[in-house]
C-alpha positions as CSV (number, residue, x, y, z in Angstrom):
1,M,46.9,-53.0,0.3
2,K,43.8,-51.2,1.6
3,I,42.5,-48.7,-1.1
4,L,39.7,-46.2,-0.5
5,I,38.1,-44.7,-3.7
6,I,36.6,-41.3,-3.4
7,T,34.2,-40.4,-6.2
8,S,31.1,-38.3,-6.9
9,R,28.9,-41.1,-8.2
10,Y,29.2,-44.9,-8.4
11,P,27.2,-47.6,-10.2
12,P,24.5,-48.6,-10.4
13,L,23.7,-45.0,-9.7
14,G,26.4,-43.5,-11.9
15,A,26.0,-40.8,-14.5
16,S,28.7,-41.5,-17.0
17,G,31.0,-44.2,-18.6
18,H,33.8,-43.1,-16.2
19,D,31.6,-44.1,-13.3
20,V,31.3,-47.6,-14.8
21,R,35.1,-47.5,-15.4
22,C,35.6,-46.7,-11.7
23,Q,33.7,-49.8,-10.7
24,Q,35.6,-52.0,-13.2
25,V,38.9,-50.7,-11.9
26,A,37.9,-51.3,-8.3
27,E,36.9,-54.9,-9.2
28,A,40.2,-55.5,-11.1
29,L,42.2,-54.2,-8.1
30,S,40.3,-56.5,-5.8
31,V,41.1,-59.5,-8.1
32,C,44.8,-58.4,-7.7
33,G,44.4,-58.9,-3.9
34,H,43.8,-55.3,-2.8
35,R,41.1,-54.6,-0.3
36,L,38.7,-51.9,-1.6
37,Q,36.1,-49.5,-0.2
38,V,34.3,-46.8,-2.0
39,L,33.0,-43.5,-0.5
40,T,30.6,-41.7,-2.8
41,S,27.5,-39.6,-2.8
42,N,23.9,-40.2,-2.0
43,Y,23.1,-39.3,-5.6
44,R,19.6,-40.8,-6.5
45,V,19.8,-43.4,-3.7
46,P,16.2,-44.9,-3.4
47,P,14.6,-45.0,0.1
48,G,15.3,-48.7,0.4
49,G,19.0,-48.3,-0.5
50,V,20.9,-50.3,-3.1
51,S,21.2,-54.1,-2.6
52,T,24.6,-54.3,-4.2
53,D,26.3,-51.8,-1.9
54,K,28.7,-54.1,0.0
55,G,31.8,-52.0,0.7
56,V,30.2,-48.9,-0.9
57,Y,29.3,-46.0,1.4
58,R,26.9,-43.5,-0.2
59,E,27.3,-40.6,2.3
60,F,28.6,-37.5,0.5
61,V,26.2,-34.7,-0.4
62,L,26.8,-33.2,-3.9
63,S,26.3,-29.5,-4.4
64,A,23.9,-28.4,-7.1
65,D,25.2,-27.2,-10.5
66,L,24.6,-23.5,-9.8
67,T,24.5,-20.4,-12.0
68,D,26.5,-17.3,-11.2
69,E,23.4,-15.7,-9.8
70,Q,22.6,-18.7,-7.6
71,L,26.2,-18.8,-6.3
72,S,26.0,-15.1,-5.4
73,Q,23.0,-15.8,-3.2
74,L,24.6,-18.5,-1.1
75,S,25.1,-17.7,2.5
76,Y,28.0,-18.8,4.7
77,Q,25.6,-21.3,6.4
78,D,24.7,-22.8,3.1
79,V,28.2,-23.5,1.9
80,Y,29.5,-24.5,5.3
81,A,26.7,-27.1,5.9
82,I,27.5,-29.3,2.9
83,D,31.3,-29.3,3.4
84,F,31.0,-29.9,7.1
85,E,28.8,-33.0,6.5
86,N,31.1,-34.3,3.8
87,T,34.1,-33.8,6.0
88,G,32.5,-35.8,8.7
89,A,31.8,-38.7,6.3
90,L,35.4,-38.6,5.1
91,D,37.0,-38.5,8.6
92,D,34.8,-41.4,9.7
93,R,35.8,-43.6,6.8
94,L,39.5,-42.8,7.1
95,S,39.3,-43.7,10.8
96,R,37.3,-46.9,10.3
97,F,39.1,-48.2,7.3
98,S,42.7,-46.8,7.7
99,P,43.5,-47.0,4.0
100,D,47.1,-47.3,2.7
101,L,46.1,-45.3,-0.4
102,V,43.2,-43.0,-1.4
103,M,42.3,-43.0,-5.1
104,V,40.3,-39.9,-6.1
105,W,38.1,-40.4,-9.1
106,G,35.2,-38.2,-10.1
107,C,35.1,-34.8,-8.4
108,D,32.4,-32.9,-10.1
109,L,30.0,-31.2,-7.6
110,L,32.0,-32.8,-4.8
111,S,33.4,-30.6,-2.0
112,K,36.9,-29.6,-3.0
113,S,37.9,-29.0,0.6
114,L,38.0,-32.8,1.0
115,L,40.9,-33.1,-1.4
116,M,43.2,-30.8,0.5
117,R,42.1,-32.4,3.8
118,L,43.0,-35.8,2.4
119,Q,46.4,-34.5,1.4
120,Q,47.0,-33.0,4.9
121,S,46.0,-36.3,6.5
122,G,49.3,-37.9,5.4
123,V,47.6,-40.8,3.5
124,P,49.0,-41.1,-0.1
125,V,46.5,-39.7,-2.6
126,A,46.3,-40.6,-6.3
127,F,44.1,-38.8,-8.8
128,D,42.5,-40.4,-11.9
129,L,42.3,-37.2,-13.9
130,H,39.7,-37.8,-16.7
131,G,37.4,-34.7,-16.4
132,N,37.4,-31.0,-16.5
133,W,36.9,-30.3,-12.8
134,L,40.5,-29.0,-12.4
135,Q,40.0,-26.2,-14.9
136,S,40.0,-22.9,-13.0
137,E,36.5,-21.9,-13.8
138,A,35.1,-25.3,-12.8
139,F,37.3,-25.6,-9.6
140,D,36.3,-22.2,-8.3
141,R,32.6,-22.9,-8.7
142,D,32.8,-25.1,-5.7
143,P,30.5,-23.3,-3.3
144,W,32.8,-23.2,-0.3
145,Q,35.8,-22.1,-2.4
146,W,33.7,-19.6,-4.3
147,W,32.3,-18.0,-1.1
148,W,35.7,-17.3,0.3
149,K,37.3,-16.2,-2.9
150,H,34.5,-14.4,-4.8
151,Q,31.6,-13.5,-2.5
152,H,32.1,-9.8,-2.0
153,S,28.7,-8.7,-0.7
154,F,28.7,-6.4,2.3
155,S,27.4,-9.0,4.7
156,A,30.0,-11.5,3.4
157,R,32.8,-9.0,3.9
158,M,31.7,-8.2,7.4
159,R,31.5,-11.9,8.3
160,K,35.0,-12.6,6.9
161,S,36.4,-9.7,8.8
162,M,34.8,-10.8,12.0
163,M,35.9,-14.4,11.6
164,T,39.5,-13.2,10.9
165,L,39.5,-11.1,14.1
166,T,38.1,-13.8,16.3
167,G,40.2,-16.7,14.8
168,A,37.1,-18.4,13.5
169,R,38.4,-18.2,10.0
170,R,41.6,-20.1,10.8
171,R,39.6,-22.8,12.6
172,A,37.2,-23.1,9.7
173,W,40.0,-23.4,7.1
174,A,41.8,-25.9,9.3
175,K,38.7,-28.2,9.0
176,L,37.5,-27.2,5.5
177,P,40.6,-25.9,3.6
178,V,40.4,-23.1,1.1
179,Y,43.3,-23.2,-1.4
180,D,44.4,-22.9,-4.9
181,R,44.3,-26.0,-7.2
182,S,48.1,-25.7,-7.7
183,E,48.6,-26.7,-4.1
184,L,47.4,-30.3,-4.7
185,D,50.0,-33.0,-5.0
186,F,49.8,-34.9,-8.3
187,S,52.9,-37.0,-7.9
188,L,50.9,-40.3,-7.8
189,S,48.4,-39.2,-10.4
190,W,47.7,-39.8,-14.1
191,L,45.8,-38.1,-16.9
192,A,43.3,-39.6,-19.3
193,S,44.9,-38.0,-22.4
194,E,47.6,-35.7,-23.7
195,S,44.7,-33.4,-24.7
196,L,43.7,-32.9,-21.0
197,R,47.3,-32.1,-20.1
198,E,47.4,-29.4,-22.8
199,T,44.1,-27.9,-21.7
200,L,45.2,-27.7,-18.0
201,V,48.6,-26.3,-18.8
202,K,47.0,-23.7,-21.1
203,D,44.6,-22.9,-18.2
204,G,47.6,-22.0,-16.0
205,L,48.1,-25.3,-14.0
206,Q,51.7,-25.8,-14.8
207,E,52.1,-28.3,-12.0
208,I,50.3,-30.9,-14.2
209,S,53.0,-30.9,-16.9
210,P,55.0,-33.9,-15.5
211,V,52.0,-36.0,-14.8
212,P,51.9,-39.1,-17.1
213,F,48.8,-40.0,-19.1
214,V,47.2,-43.4,-19.1
215,Y,44.4,-43.9,-21.6
216,S,41.3,-45.0,-19.9
217,A,40.3,-48.6,-20.2
218,L,36.8,-50.1,-20.3
219,K,35.8,-53.7,-20.1
220,P,32.3,-53.6,-21.6
221,N,29.8,-56.4,-20.8
222,I,29.3,-57.3,-24.4
223,T,26.2,-59.5,-24.6
224,E,25.8,-59.1,-28.3
225,P,28.8,-57.8,-30.3
226,K,28.0,-56.3,-33.8
227,R,28.4,-59.0,-36.4
228,H,26.5,-57.7,-39.5
229,Y,27.5,-54.6,-41.4
230,T,25.1,-53.2,-43.9
231,H,24.1,-49.7,-45.0
232,T,20.6,-49.3,-43.5
233,G,21.1,-45.5,-42.9
234,R,20.5,-46.0,-39.1
235,L,22.8,-43.7,-37.1
236,M,22.9,-43.1,-33.4
237,W,24.1,-40.4,-31.0
238,A,24.7,-41.0,-27.3
239,G,25.8,-38.8,-24.4
240,R,24.8,-35.9,-22.2
241,L,22.6,-33.3,-23.8
242,T,25.0,-30.4,-23.2
243,E,26.3,-27.7,-25.5
244,G,29.8,-29.1,-25.3
245,K,28.6,-32.6,-26.5
246,A,26.8,-30.7,-29.4
247,P,23.9,-33.0,-30.2
248,G,22.6,-30.0,-32.3
249,L,25.4,-30.6,-34.8
250,A,24.1,-34.1,-35.5
251,L,20.7,-32.7,-36.1
252,E,22.1,-30.2,-38.6
253,A,23.9,-32.9,-40.5
254,I,20.8,-35.1,-40.7
255,S,18.8,-32.2,-42.0
256,E,21.3,-31.5,-44.7
257,L,21.6,-35.1,-45.7
258,N,17.8,-35.4,-46.0
259,K,17.8,-32.3,-48.2
260,I,20.2,-33.8,-50.7
261,G,18.3,-37.1,-50.8
262,E,20.4,-39.3,-48.5
263,E,18.1,-41.7,-46.6
264,V,19.4,-41.6,-43.1
265,S,17.8,-41.6,-39.6
266,L,19.2,-40.7,-36.2
267,D,18.3,-42.1,-32.8
268,I,19.4,-39.9,-29.8
269,Y,20.2,-41.6,-26.5
270,G,20.4,-38.5,-24.5
271,M,21.1,-38.1,-20.8
272,G,20.4,-34.9,-19.0
273,E,17.9,-32.8,-17.2
274,S,14.3,-32.5,-18.3
275,Y,14.8,-29.0,-19.7
276,E,17.7,-30.3,-21.8
277,R,15.6,-33.1,-23.3
278,K,12.8,-30.7,-23.9
279,A,15.1,-28.3,-25.8
280,I,16.3,-31.0,-28.1
281,R,12.8,-32.2,-28.8
282,E,11.8,-28.6,-29.6
283,R,14.7,-28.3,-32.0
284,I,13.8,-31.5,-33.7
285,N,10.3,-30.2,-34.3
286,E,11.5,-26.8,-35.4
287,M,13.8,-28.4,-38.0
288,G,11.0,-30.7,-39.3
289,L,13.0,-33.8,-38.4
290,Q,10.2,-35.7,-36.7
291,D,10.3,-38.5,-39.3
292,S,14.1,-38.8,-39.3
293,V,15.1,-38.3,-35.7
294,E,13.9,-40.0,-32.5
295,M,14.7,-39.3,-28.9
296,V,15.1,-42.7,-27.2
297,A,14.6,-43.1,-23.4
298,I,17.0,-45.4,-21.7
299,R,18.1,-46.3,-18.2
300,S,21.7,-46.2,-17.0
301,G,23.7,-49.2,-18.1
302,E,21.3,-50.3,-20.9
303,I,22.8,-48.7,-23.9
304,M,25.3,-51.5,-24.5
305,K,22.7,-53.8,-26.0
306,H,21.7,-51.2,-28.6
307,Y,25.0,-50.5,-30.4
308,A,24.7,-53.5,-32.7
309,N,21.5,-52.3,-34.1
310,Y,23.1,-49.2,-35.8
311,D,25.4,-48.5,-38.7
312,A,27.5,-46.0,-36.9
313,L,27.9,-43.7,-33.9
314,L,28.2,-39.9,-34.4
315,V,30.6,-38.3,-31.9
316,T,30.1,-34.6,-32.0
317,S,32.0,-33.2,-29.0
318,Q,33.4,-29.7,-29.2
319,C,34.4,-29.1,-25.6
320,D,38.0,-30.5,-25.5
321,D,36.4,-33.6,-24.0
322,P,39.3,-35.3,-22.2
323,F,38.4,-38.9,-23.0
324,P,34.7,-39.8,-23.5
325,M,33.9,-43.4,-22.7
326,T,30.7,-43.9,-24.7
327,P,32.6,-44.0,-28.1
328,V,35.2,-46.4,-26.5
329,E,32.3,-48.6,-25.4
330,A,30.7,-48.6,-28.9
331,M,34.1,-49.3,-30.5
332,M,34.6,-52.3,-28.2
333,V,31.2,-53.7,-29.4
334,G,32.3,-53.2,-33.0
335,L,30.2,-50.2,-34.0
336,P,32.0,-47.9,-36.5
337,C,32.4,-44.4,-35.2
338,I,32.5,-41.0,-36.9
339,V,34.5,-38.8,-34.5
340,S,35.0,-35.1,-34.2
341,I,38.7,-34.0,-33.8
342,D,38.3,-32.9,-30.2
343,G,39.9,-33.8,-26.9
344,G,41.6,-37.1,-26.3
345,L,39.6,-39.6,-28.3
346,P,41.4,-38.9,-31.6
347,E,44.7,-39.8,-29.9
348,I,43.8,-43.5,-30.0
349,V,42.2,-43.8,-33.5
350,D,43.5,-43.2,-37.0
351,D,41.3,-41.6,-39.7
352,G,40.3,-44.2,-42.4
353,Q,41.8,-47.1,-40.4
354,T,40.0,-47.3,-37.1
355,A,37.4,-44.5,-37.4
356,L,36.4,-41.6,-39.6
357,L,37.5,-38.1,-38.3
358,Y,36.1,-34.7,-39.2
359,E,36.6,-31.1,-38.1
360,R,34.8,-30.4,-34.8
361,G,31.9,-27.9,-34.8
362,N,31.6,-28.1,-38.6
363,S,28.3,-29.5,-39.7
364,Q,29.4,-29.7,-43.4
365,A,32.4,-31.6,-42.4
366,L,30.2,-34.1,-40.5
367,V,27.9,-34.4,-43.5
368,A,31.0,-35.2,-45.7
369,A,32.2,-37.8,-43.1
370,I,28.8,-39.5,-43.1
371,Q,28.7,-39.6,-46.9
372,R,32.2,-41.0,-46.8
373,F,31.0,-43.7,-44.4
374,L,28.0,-44.5,-46.6
375,G,30.4,-44.9,-49.5
376,L,32.4,-47.7,-47.8
377,S,31.8,-50.9,-49.7
378,D,32.0,-53.0,-46.4
379,A,29.7,-50.6,-44.5
380,G,32.5,-49.9,-42.0
381,A,33.3,-53.5,-41.0
382,G,37.1,-53.0,-41.7
383,L,37.2,-49.9,-39.5
384,A,35.3,-51.6,-36.7
385,V,37.3,-54.8,-36.6
386,E,40.7,-53.0,-36.7
387,C,39.6,-50.5,-34.0
388,R,38.3,-53.2,-31.7
389,R,41.5,-55.2,-32.2
390,N,43.6,-52.2,-31.4
391,L,41.6,-51.4,-28.3
392,Q,41.9,-55.0,-27.0
393,Q,45.6,-55.1,-27.6
394,K,46.7,-51.7,-26.3
395,Y,43.9,-50.4,-24.0
396,S,42.7,-53.5,-22.1
397,M,41.8,-53.3,-18.4
398,Q,44.9,-55.5,-17.7
399,A,47.1,-53.0,-19.6
400,Y,45.6,-50.2,-17.6
401,I,46.2,-51.9,-14.2
402,D,49.8,-52.7,-15.3
403,K,50.4,-49.0,-16.0
404,L,48.9,-48.1,-12.6
405,Q,51.5,-50.4,-11.1
406,D,54.2,-48.2,-12.6
407,V,52.5,-44.8,-12.0
408,V,51.2,-45.4,-8.4
409,F,52.0,-48.7,-6.6
410,S,55.7,-48.8,-7.4
411,K,56.1,-45.4,-5.7
412,L,54.4,-46.3,-2.5
413,P,56.4,-47.4,0.6
414,L,56.3,-51.1,1.3
C-alpha cells in the first residue's frame, strides 16, 4: 500500500516527541511492506537541504503563531498566499504519488484548508489525533479560516460581498475550503488518549465520540539506560517553555524545598522561543535560585543521553496535555517520573507503582510528591523498572502498529 503522511514538522527538523514518533511509525510501516512518502513543511530547513530526506518533501509553509491583534491585521492576500502555495504542494504530491491512504499527523500552524481538500479528493484519510489543534479556539486561528469567519473590518466585508457577487468566493472555497471542524471525517482515525476525547467532546466536537483511542508508542534509541538509582537530589524538567507545561511550578517547588533544607537541584531542558527562555531565566534570578536551577541548552534529539544522569523527571503540565512524549521517553530509559494528574499520561501509570502522581497546578502537592520520592529506600528503582516493563509489554511500537491494523487498514478496500 502507498501511504502519504502529512505533518507540520518532521525529523531531524522536528519540534516534539510526536514528530519523532511520526518518523518511527513511518519506518515501522515501511518494514511491514508499505511504501511511504512524507509531505511536511520547510521548517528550519538549512540552505543546503537535509541529507537524510529520501522520500520526504519539505514543501509546506507554516503560518506564524499569531496574536489576536496580528490576526486582525492580515489581509486577504496574506492568508490566500500561504494556503494557495500549500495546496499546490499537496496537489502535486497526490498526482505524482497517487497514495492509497493519507495519514494526517501534526497539524499545528498548517493550513486547515488542506484537510478538507484531502477529504474531497476521495483518497481515504486517517488522523493521528494527539494534539490540541482540533479544539475550536486553535482550529479557528488558522489564518484562512479566521479571515472568512472572524475578519469583520470594513474592507474585509466589502471584499467578501464583492467576491460573493462575482462568484470569486465560490471559486476560492472550491480550491481552499472554509468549513467547520465537525465536517471532517474521522472514521479512520484514532485518539492518543481518553482525556483528549473528553476535552474535544466538552469543546463541542461530538463527532469525535466514537473514535477509538490508541496510546502513542515510542521506540527510543536507548544508548545508555539508567542502571544506578541513588538519591543525589538531581532532578530534571524537559519540554516546551509554555504556560501550559508550567515550568514555573517546578521552580516554586525547588524554592520551597530549599527553604525547608532539602538539598535538591533542577536542570531545565527547555524548548521555545528566545523570549520564553529569557522569561524563565529572569524568574530563576528573581527567586534567587541561581545555585539550584540551571537552564541547559540542547539540540533536538539529544536529550535521550541525559536521562540516566538524574534521579527523577518532573512533569508539571496543567493544560490537559493529550499525551506528552517526553515523559514516555524518560520512562522507557528507566528514569522515575513525578507526574501531574493532567491529560492522558496518568491513564497509563499507577501512583506508587509505576510513577508518583500529584494534583496538577499545586506546588505544595509537587513538593510533597518530591519528598515522597526522596523517602523511597530504593531511590525509585522499583517504580522505574515496573513502569518500563509495563510500557514494553502494552505500549510497544509493534502493539501500536497492530492496533492501527484494526483501526485503519482492516477498513480499507482491498
